[in-house]
N, C-alpha and C positions, 0 to 999 in steps of 0.2 A: 185340802186344797186340789188335790190331782184330779178329783172327779169334776171339780168345776173348771179347771184347766182345760180337761177333754170336751167337756160339753161346749166351752166356749169355741174351741177349735173346731168342733164339729158343726156348730152353727156357722162360724166364719167360712168354713169350707162349702157349705150349702149354698150360703148367698154369694160366693165367689162362683160357685157353678152357674149361677143365674146371670151375674153382672160381669163377670170375667176380669174382675179388677180388685185386688185386695185392700186399697184404699177405700173405695166405695164399698165394698164388704163390711171395713170396719166403721163405715158410716152407718151401713144398715144395721149392724149389731149394736151400735150406739143408740139408734132409734128404738131397738127392741128393748134394750135395758131401761131406757127412758120410759116407754109404754108400761113396762112391768111396775116401775116405780110411781107411776101416774098418780095412783090414790093418796100417796104418802106427799108427793110433791104438791099437790093440788091443795091438801092440808096444810102444808108448810107455808105456801103463799098467802093461804086464806088467813093462817095465824100472823104473818107478818103485816097484813094489810090490817087485821084488828088491833095489833100493837100501834100502829100508826093513829088509828081512829081514837084509840084510848091515851095518846100520848099527852095531851093538856091535863087530863085529869091525874095522870102519873106525875107530872111535874107540881101539881098542887099537893099531892101526897107527899112527896118527896120534901116540899117547903114546909108542910105541917110538922113532920118528924125529923127535921133535920137534925136536931139534936139528940135523937134517941135511934140508934141504929138497930137495936133489937127490935123495937117498935116498927120502926120503918120496913123492917125485913118481913115482920108477921103480916103487917097490913098489905104489903105489896103481894106476898103470896095470895093472901086471901082476895085481893083485887084481880089478880089473875085468875083464879078458880071461878069467881062470880062473872067474869067476862068471857070464859072458856078460852082462855090464850095460854098457849105453850111457848115461852121466849125462847125455848131450846129446841123446838120443833124441827128447825131447819137443820139440826145436826143428823138427824136419823138418816135420810137420803143420801147424804154425803159417806156417812159410814157404810151404808149397804153397799155404795158404789166401789169401797176400797177393795173388796176382795175381788172385783171384777178388773180393776185396774192391777191390782198385783198379778192375777192370773194372765191377763193379756201381756205384761211386762213379761212373765216367764215364756209365753209362747213366741214373743218376738226376738228372745234374746239368743246370743249364741248357743247352737246346738238345739234351740228350741224348735218347736213342730212346724213353725211357717219357715223355717231354713231348711227343714228338710224337705217341706212340700214344693218350695219354690226358691231357686238360687237367688233372685233378687224381685222379691214382692214390692212392685210399686204402686203409687197412686197417680194413674195417667202419666204425663211427663212432669207431673208438678212436684212430686217427690219420687226420684228415680229407685230408691230403695227404703222401705219403711223400717228397716232392722238396724238403719245407721241414725247416728244423733248428729245434731248441727255441730256439736264440738269435733267429733270425727271427721266430718265432712269439710268442715273450715280447716282443720290441721292438714287434710290431704289436699285441699285445691283454693285454698284463700276463699275471699268472700266471694269471689267469681263462681267459684263451684260450689258454694253452699248457701247463696241467698236466699233460695226458696227454704232451706231448713232454718234459716235465720229468722225469716219472716213468719214463719210458722210458731217459734219460740216466742217471739214479741206478742203474737195472737194468744200464746197459751198465758203469758203475763196478764195480758189486758182480759182474757176470759176468767180470770180469777177475781181481778178488781171491778168490773164492771157489775157483775150481779150484787157485789157487797155495796156498791155506791146507788144500786137502785133499790136497796132495801129500804121500807118506808120508814120515815122518822130518823134517818141517818143523822149521827151527830159527828162532830170534829174528830173525836176519839175514835169512831168506827170508821171514817175515811181514812185516817191516818194508818189504822190496822190494816185496811185494805191494800193500801199503797205499800205497806212493808210485805204483807203476803205476796202481793205481785211481785216485787222485787226478789222473793226467795222462790217463786215459781220460776223466775227467768233463769236464776242459777240452776235449779233443778232440772228445768226443760232444756237448758244446754248440753246436758250430758244424756237425757232419757231418750230412747229411741222414738223415732219419728211417729210410728204408728200408735205409739202411748199417747203422744201429743195430739195427733189426729183426732183420737177419742176423746181426750179430755177437751178440746176445742170445740168438737160437733155437741159433747153434752151440754156444755156452758153455754154455747148460742141457743141450743133448743130450750135451755132453761130460761134464759133471757127473754125469748120469744113467748113462753108460756106465762112468765111472770107479767109482761106487759098486756097481754091479752086478759088475763085474770082481774088485773088491777083496773083495766078500762071497764071490765063488766061489772065488777062491785061498783066502782063509781058511777056507772049509767043507773044501777037498781037505786043508789042511794039518791040520785036526783030525781028519779021517778017517784021514790016513796016521799 
């Protein structure tokens, strides 16, 4: 993990040397990570779109074998293979981002490389110190001294919920799970460094934009066909 942490820090410093702002540098780093993962995320969104397309047939299959769980599982797996759909394809891009997330957490932490490089790494005047959390800023200055951080924590929670709600073929159970996850991320975001929150919010917004564009393209192709 040290090699990844050192690599990310060098990239972050290189971007900072151009833009002169650590918040913008983190956004730039996020864009680079998203570009590296683009082949996987394109495939993920395509798989989710295909899941929506075959949803009516899936419901027919579930109704047909509702009294035989073993047969339903067998036929469902076969159905996914025939349609070249992987219902778990969305997990891989998220899992691959986790080492980056952890490494960035270490870079921003107390005694981390960013603290040694800059006493108060900021994101313009929006977030004065990226190594602080919303919780610590709130404890030090109340809501007046931390509202920017609190706002980003709210975006942090929303950035978790919105991509789930936009998933094609979303069911009530899926929406409920998304809301629960959003609540958990609010709790987590309250105590995590603002730089990490900025990374996650940026990544999620880029993901939502990509998802909307891809879905529109696929629908346009279907309309033409």
